[in-house]
C-alpha positions as CSV (number, residue, x, y, z in Angstrom):
1,M,-69.0,-95.5,28.8
2,G,-66.2,-94.9,26.3
3,V,-62.8,-93.5,26.9
4,A,-63.6,-90.3,25.1
5,S,-66.7,-89.8,27.3
6,K,-64.6,-90.3,30.5
7,A,-61.9,-87.9,29.2
8,G,-64.6,-85.3,28.5
9,D,-66.0,-85.7,32.0
10,W,-62.6,-85.2,33.5
11,A,-61.9,-82.2,31.3
12,F,-65.2,-80.7,32.4
13,K,-64.5,-81.4,36.0
14,A,-61.0,-79.9,35.8
15,F,-62.4,-76.8,34.0
16,T,-65.1,-76.2,36.6
17,A,-62.6,-76.8,39.4
18,G,-60.4,-74.2,37.8
19,L,-63.3,-71.7,37.6
20,G,-64.0,-72.3,41.3
21,V,-60.4,-71.7,42.4
22,T,-60.3,-68.6,40.2
23,T,-63.5,-67.2,41.7
24,I,-62.2,-67.8,45.2
25,Y,-58.9,-66.1,44.4
26,L,-60.5,-63.1,42.7
27,T,-63.0,-62.7,45.7
28,A,-60.1,-62.7,48.2
29,T,-57.9,-60.2,46.2
30,F,-60.9,-58.0,45.7
31,S,-61.7,-58.0,49.4
32,V,-58.0,-57.2,50.2
33,N,-58.0,-54.3,47.7
34,V,-61.2,-52.8,49.1
35,Y,-59.8,-53.0,52.6
36,R,-56.5,-51.3,51.5
37,G,-58.4,-48.6,49.6
38,L,-60.6,-47.8,52.6
39,A,-57.5,-47.7,54.9
40,W,-55.8,-45.4,52.4
41,H,-58.8,-43.1,52.2
42,N,-59.1,-43.0,56.0
43,A,-55.4,-42.1,56.3
44,Q,-55.8,-39.3,53.7
45,T,-58.8,-37.9,55.6
46,K,-56.8,-37.9,58.9
47,L,-53.9,-36.1,57.2
48,E,-56.2,-33.5,55.7
49,K,-57.8,-32.8,59.1
50,Q,-54.4,-32.6,60.7
51,V,-53.0,-30.1,58.1
52,S,-56.1,-28.0,58.3
53,S,-56.0,-27.8,62.1
54,E,-52.3,-26.8,62.0
55,Q,-53.0,-24.1,59.5
56,S,-55.9,-22.6,61.6
57,S,-53.7,-22.5,64.8
């Protein structure tokens, strides 16, 4: 195996490792953003219900 072949193998391994890390990072941040969005939506719904019950009283 030549030096160029080994260098190509290492470059490919580094590239695929980078893709793996990027995928894990994006999955984690997406999950956090979905959680925050649902929490925000739930808070807005509670606020709307509270305001409407105060207005009807």
